[in-house]
C-alpha positions in Angstrom: 0.0 0.0 0.0 2.8 2.4 0.8 4.5 1.6 -2.5 1.3 2.4 -4.4 0.9 5.7 -2.6 4.4 6.7 -3.4 4.0 5.8 -7.1 0.7 7.8 -7.2 2.5 10.8 -5.6 5.3 10.6 -8.2 2.9 10.5 -11.1 0.9 13.5 -9.7 4.1 15.4 -9.2 5.1 14.9 -12.9 1.7 15.8 -14.3 1.8 18.5 -16.9 -0.9 21.2 -16.5 -2.0 24.0 -18.8 -0.9 26.5 -16.2 2.0 27.1 -15.9 3.5 24.8 -18.6 1.4 24.6 -21.7 -0.1 28.1 -21.8 3.2 29.9 -22.6 3.8 27.5 -25.5 0.3 28.1 -27.0 0.3 31.8 -26.4 3.7 32.4 -28.1 3.4 29.9 -30.9 -0.3 29.7 -31.7 -2.4 32.6 -30.3 -0.5 35.2 -32.3 -2.4 34.0 -35.3 -5.4 32.3 -33.6 -7.2 35.2 -32.1 -10.2 37.3 -33.1 -9.8 39.4 -36.2 -7.2 37.1 -37.9 -7.7 34.9 -40.9 -7.9 31.7 -38.8 -10.9 29.4 -38.2 -10.9 29.6 -34.4 -9.2 31.3 -31.5 -6.7 29.8 -29.0 -6.9 32.5 -26.3 -8.0 30.5 -23.2 -7.7 27.1 -21.5 -11.1 26.1 -22.8 -10.2 27.1 -26.4 -7.2 24.8 -26.3 -8.7 21.9 -24.3 -11.7 21.4 -26.6 -9.4 21.2 -29.6 -6.5 19.4 -28.0 -6.7 16.2 -30.2 -6.8 18.3 -33.4 -3.9 20.4 -32.1 -1.9 17.3 -31.4 -2.6 16.0 -34.9 -1.3 19.2 -36.6 1.8 19.7 -34.4 2.9 16.1 -34.4 3.2 16.1 -38.2 4.8 19.6 -38.1 2.0 21.1 -40.2 1.5 23.7 -37.4 2.7 26.1 -36.4 3.4 27.3 -39.9 7.1 28.1 -40.5 8.2 27.5 -44.1 11.9 28.6 -44.2 14.5 25.9 -43.8 16.1 26.5 -40.4 19.2 24.5 -41.4 19.8 27.1 -44.2 19.2 30.3 -42.3 17.7 31.3 -38.9 15.4 34.2 -38.4 13.9 36.1 -35.5 10.9 34.5 -33.7 10.7 31.3 -35.7 7.3 29.6 -35.3 8.9 26.2 -34.6 8.1 23.9 -31.7 10.9 22.0 -30.1 10.8 18.3 -29.6 10.5 18.9 -25.8 7.5 21.3 -26.3 5.7 18.7 -28.5 6.3 16.1 -25.9 5.0 18.3 -23.1 1.8 18.9 -25.1 1.4 15.2 -25.6 1.9 14.5 -21.9 -0.7 17.1 -21.1 -3.3 15.6 -23.4 -2.5 12.0 -22.3 -3.0 13.0 -18.7 -6.5 14.3 -19.3 -5.7 18.0 -20.2 -5.6 19.3 -16.6 -6.0 23.0 -16.2 -3.8 23.6 -13.2 -4.2 26.8 -11.2 -5.4 29.6 -13.5 -2.9 32.4 -13.8 -4.1 35.8 -15.1 -0.5 37.0 -15.1 0.2 34.6 -18.0 -2.6 36.0 -20.1 -1.5 39.5 -19.3 2.1 38.8 -20.3 1.4 37.0 -23.5 -2.1 38.1 -24.7 -2.3 41.8 -23.8 -1.1 42.9 -27.2 -3.7 40.8 -29.0 -6.5 42.4 -27.1 -5.3 45.7 -28.5 -5.3 44.1 -32.0 -1.6 44.1 -32.5 1.1 41.5 -32.5 3.7 44.0 -31.4 4.8 44.1 -27.7 2.8 47.2 -26.8 -0.1 49.4 -27.8 0.5 51.6 -30.9 1.5 55.2 -30.4 -0.5 56.1 -33.5 -3.1 54.4 -35.6 -4.4 55.8 -38.9 -7.5 54.2 -40.5 -9.4 54.2 -43.7 -12.0 56.9 -43.6 -14.4 54.9 -45.7 -14.9 51.1 -45.6 -14.5 49.3 -48.9 -17.3 47.0 -50.1 -15.6 44.0 -51.9 -18.3 42.6 -54.2 -19.0 38.9 -54.0 -18.7 38.3 -57.8 -15.5 36.3 -57.7 -13.5 39.0 -59.5 -10.0 40.1 -58.4 -9.7 43.9 -57.7 -6.9 46.4 -57.3 -7.9 49.2 -55.0 -6.1 52.4 -54.0 -6.8 54.0 -50.6 -5.3 57.3 -49.2 -5.1 57.7 -45.5 -4.0 61.2 -44.3 -2.4 61.9 -41.0 -1.4 64.8 -38.8 0.5 64.5 -35.5 1.9 67.0 -33.1 5.6 66.4 -34.0 7.5 63.9 -36.2 7.7 60.4 -34.9 10.8 58.1 -34.9 9.3 54.9 -36.1 10.4 51.7 -34.3 7.7 49.4 -35.9 4.8 49.5 -38.3 2.0 47.0 -38.7 -0.9 46.6 -41.1 -4.2 45.4 -39.6 -7.7 44.8 -41.1 -11.1 43.5 -40.0 -11.1 40.8 -42.6 -7.9 39.3 -44.1 -9.5 36.4 -45.9 -9.7 37.9 -49.3 -6.7 40.2 -49.2 -4.1 38.8 -51.6 -1.6 41.4 -50.5 -1.3 45.1 -49.5 1.5 47.5 -50.3 1.7 50.8 -48.4 3.8 53.9 -49.2 4.2 56.8 -46.9 4.7 60.3 -48.2 5.1 63.8 -46.6 2.4 66.4 -47.4 2.8 68.3 -50.6 2.8 72.1 -50.4 -0.5 73.5 -51.5 -2.3 70.2 -51.6 -5.0 69.3 -49.1 -4.1 65.9 -47.6 -7.8 65.3 -46.9 -8.8 65.7 -50.5 -10.6 62.6 -51.7 -10.3 59.7 -49.3 -12.7 57.4 -51.1 -11.2 54.0 -52.3 -10.5 53.9 -56.0 -10.8 50.7 -57.9 -8.9 50.1 -61.1 -10.9 49.4 -64.2 -14.1 50.4 -62.4 -13.7 54.0 -61.2 -12.9 56.8 -63.6 -9.8 59.0 -63.7 -11.4 61.5 -61.3 -11.3 59.0 -58.5 -7.5 58.6 -58.9 -6.6 62.3 -59.0 -6.2 62.3 -55.2 -3.0 60.2 -55.6 -1.4 62.2 -58.3 0.6 64.7 -56.1 2.4 61.8 -54.4 2.7 59.1 -57.1 3.9 61.4 -59.9 7.2 62.2 -58.2 6.4 65.5 -56.5 7.8 64.3 -53.2 10.2 61.6 -52.1 8.6 58.4 -50.6 9.5 58.0 -46.9 8.9 54.3 -46.5 7.5 51.3 -48.4 6.2 48.2 -46.8 3.4 45.7 -47.0 1.4 42.7 -45.9 1.0 39.3 -47.4 -0.5 36.2 -45.8 1.4 35.2 -42.7 3.0 38.6 -42.2 3.2 40.1 -38.7 4.9 43.5 -38.6 8.1 45.4 -39.4 10.3 46.5 -36.5 13.7 48.2 -36.5 16.4 48.0 -33.8 18.6 50.6 -32.3 19.0 53.8 -34.3 17.5 52.2 -37.4 14.0 53.2 -38.7 12.4 56.1 -40.4 10.9 59.4 -39.4 7.2 59.8 -39.8 6.6 63.5 -40.7 4.2 65.7 -38.8 1.8 65.7 -41.8 1.5 63.4 -44.7 -0.4 60.5 -46.3 -0.2 56.7 -46.5 -1.3 55.2 -49.8 -2.4 51.6 -49.6 -2.6 49.4 -52.7 -4.9 46.4 -52.1 -4.9 43.3 -54.3 -8.2 41.6 -53.4 -8.6 37.9 -54.3 -11.9 36.8 -55.7 -14.7 36.8 -53.1 -17.9 34.7 -53.4 -19.7 37.0 -50.9 -20.0 40.7 -50.4 -17.4 41.6 -47.8 -16.8 45.0 -46.0 -13.1 45.7 -45.5 -11.6 48.3 -43.2 -7.9 48.6 -42.5 -5.4 50.6 -40.6 -1.7 51.1 -39.9 -0.2 51.0 -36.4 2.9 53.0 -35.7 5.2 52.5 -32.7 7.6 55.2 -31.9 11.0 55.1 -30.2 12.4 57.9 -27.9 15.8 57.8 -29.4 16.7 59.5 -32.7 16.8 57.7 -36.1 20.3 57.9 -37.5 20.1 55.1 -40.1 17.1 55.2 -42.5 15.7 52.0 -43.7 15.7 51.5 -47.5 13.8 49.0 -49.6 14.5 47.4 -53.0 12.6 44.9 -55.0 14.3 42.2 -57.2 12.4 40.4 -59.9 8.7 40.9 -60.8 7.9 44.6 -60.6 11.5 45.4 -59.6 15.1 45.3 -60.9 16.8 42.5 -62.7 15.6 40.3 -65.6 14.1 36.9 -64.8 15.8 34.2 -66.9 14.4 32.5 -68.8 11.4 34.9 -69.0 8.7 33.9 -66.5 6.6 31.9 -68.9 5.5 28.6 -67.3 4.4 25.9 -69.7 1.7 23.4 -68.7 2.6 20.0 -67.4 6.1 21.0 -66.4 8.2 21.8 -63.4 10.4 24.7 -64.3 13.2 26.8 -62.6 13.8 30.5 -63.1 16.4 32.9 -61.8 16.9 36.6 -61.4 20.1 38.4 -60.1 20.9 41.9 -59.0 24.2 43.5 -57.8 24.7 45.7 -54.8 26.1 49.2 -55.7 27.3 50.0 -52.2 28.0 48.3 -48.9 24.7 47.4 -47.2 23.4 45.6 -44.2 20.2 43.5 -44.6 17.5 43.4 -41.9 14.7 41.6 -43.8 14.0 39.5 -46.8 10.5 39.3 -48.2 10.1 36.5 -50.8 7.0 36.3 -52.9 5.5 33.8 -55.4 1.9 32.7 -56.3 0.0 29.4 -56.5 2.4 27.5 -58.7 5.4 28.1 -56.4 7.2 25.0 -55.4 10.4 26.2 -53.8 12.2 29.5 -53.3 15.9 30.2 -52.6 18.0 33.3 -52.3 21.7 33.8 -51.6 24.4 36.3 -52.3 27.9 35.8 -53.7 30.4 38.5 -52.6 33.3 39.8 -54.8 35.5 37.5 -52.8 33.4 34.5 -54.0 31.9 33.9 -50.5 28.3 32.6 -50.6 25.9 34.1 -48.0 22.7 32.1 -47.6 19.6 34.4 -47.3 16.5 32.2 -47.4 15.4 28.8 -48.6 11.8 27.7 -48.6 11.8 24.0 -49.8 8.0 23.7 -49.9 6.4 27.0 -50.9 3.0 27.7 -49.5 1.1 30.7 -50.8 -0.9 31.0 -47.7 2.1 31.4 -45.4 4.5 34.1 -46.3 6.2 36.7 -44.2 8.8 39.4 -43.9 11.7 37.4 -42.4 14.0 39.3 -40.1 17.6 38.1 -39.7 18.9 37.5 -36.2 21.7 39.9 -36.9 22.5 42.3 -39.7 23.8 40.6 -42.8 26.6 42.4 -44.5 26.7 42.5 -48.3 29.8 44.3 -49.7 29.5 46.5 -52.8 29.5 44.3 -55.9 27.8 41.3 -54.3 25.4 39.5 -56.5 22.0 38.4 -55.1 20.6 35.3 -56.7 16.9 34.5 -56.5 15.8 31.1 -57.8 12.1 30.0 -58.0 10.8 26.6 -59.0 7.3 26.3 -60.3 5.0 23.3 -60.5 2.5 23.7 -63.4 1.2 20.1 -63.3 -2.0 18.4 -62.1 0.0 17.1 -59.1 0.1 20.6 -57.7 -3.1 20.9 -55.6 -2.9 24.7 -55.7 -2.8 24.8 -59.5 -5.9 27.0 -60.4 -6.3 25.3 -63.8 -7.2 21.7 -64.6 -5.9 20.9 -67.1 -2.9 23.1 -66.6 -2.5 26.2 -68.8 0.3 28.5 -69.8 1.0 30.9 -66.9 2.5 34.3 -67.5 4.7 36.7 -65.5 5.6 39.9 -67.3 6.9 42.3 -64.6 3.4 43.8 -64.4 2.9 45.0 -60.8 -0.8 44.3 -61.0 -0.5 40.5 -61.3 -3.6 38.3 -60.8 -3.3 35.5 -58.4 -3.5 33.1 -61.3 -0.5 34.8 -62.9 2.9 34.3 -61.4 5.6 36.3 -59.7 9.2 35.8 -58.6 10.1 38.6 -56.2 12.5 39.2 -53.4 12.3 42.5 -51.5 15.2 43.5 -49.3 15.0 45.9 -46.4 18.5 47.3 -45.6 20.6 50.2 -44.3 24.0 51.5 -45.3 26.7 49.3 -43.8 28.7 50.4 -40.8 31.7 48.5 -39.3 30.5 46.0 -36.7 27.1 45.5 -38.3 27.8 41.8 -38.7 27.8 41.4 -34.9 24.6 43.5 -34.3 21.7 41.3 -33.0 18.3 42.7 -34.1 15.7 40.3 -32.5 13.7 42.0 -29.8 12.8 39.9 -26.7 9.6 38.1 -27.4 
């Protein structure tokens, strides 16, 4: 009898409970996507949310389908990788096998990990400034793709040193991607002029006049960023970032995927400011479709084939990379980017062996990546235009085009790598840039 009691005590002592063991794993690796307002089928914000779906959660984490992290971690590591360790997976299995005990609820855990999501942000604090669309956009449920321009004016008391910027929307399901460009106010132009969304091929020239003072080269763009499925936010360490002017506009370009139902979309940009000055301005360059370099062979993907294409670009000065932002469409099979320096050193940038259109991101390096002047960046995309590709939009397969047109349909193709960088300074190679999660 004493032996049985001792064994029972040992088993109880080793029991894994939701609090305090499982909750931090779920909240850091799952809840960041699985919360209200995101393009996910359910939320994982509480013990009950997780417990009632525990068997399903086990199924998708045991085969590494979730959490979604597509880059090969053996090729290059990035900040905040959504990857469960073998120990974390084992702990979740122990918790499920032992009956999913809750343990002692701890509101401090929710406050630590979930407070940001309550404020509709994935960043580590509430925004210092949020600018919103003045008018919601009604996306018609007629299964047509649309390209929509929206101007959001802003005025603040004083310029803001931007530490991070984040795109948010009430409904992400039918947003293929969004690009946003930030401009200072133009002298003599009312920043509040217009404001209604303008749809290409549907609205007349008058609807687009509100964008002319900014898009026709009258002022220098301050920052260029975007959102694609899977993206969280952009953040900049130390004295890196950009200065948001006291008065200006953000111009958002939406690419809406076909929708079968009428959908009302509203969107906003969150800005987070730092107290220290910006001494190094972030710059952006696009390689491939819609950017520099020629894709070779030309991006024409024949039916019933798996084909590889490559585009290269050379650095014209010493730079330090913060982010890489790869992009392909539905036929994408794999994506690889690397740089070769003038000294013939190869620097791996990113490798996604199994491309997934639904899970893309702006991938931030763990430390700045130095590319000396004259380095060649290679971008290689492999495309599967066969019936074996479950995402192929055409059966039987058809010829798919990619012609450097920025307004590409989802059923067209792209091969793009966007780099976010700053001018190099000695010691950048050793500068860590991941903030504490």
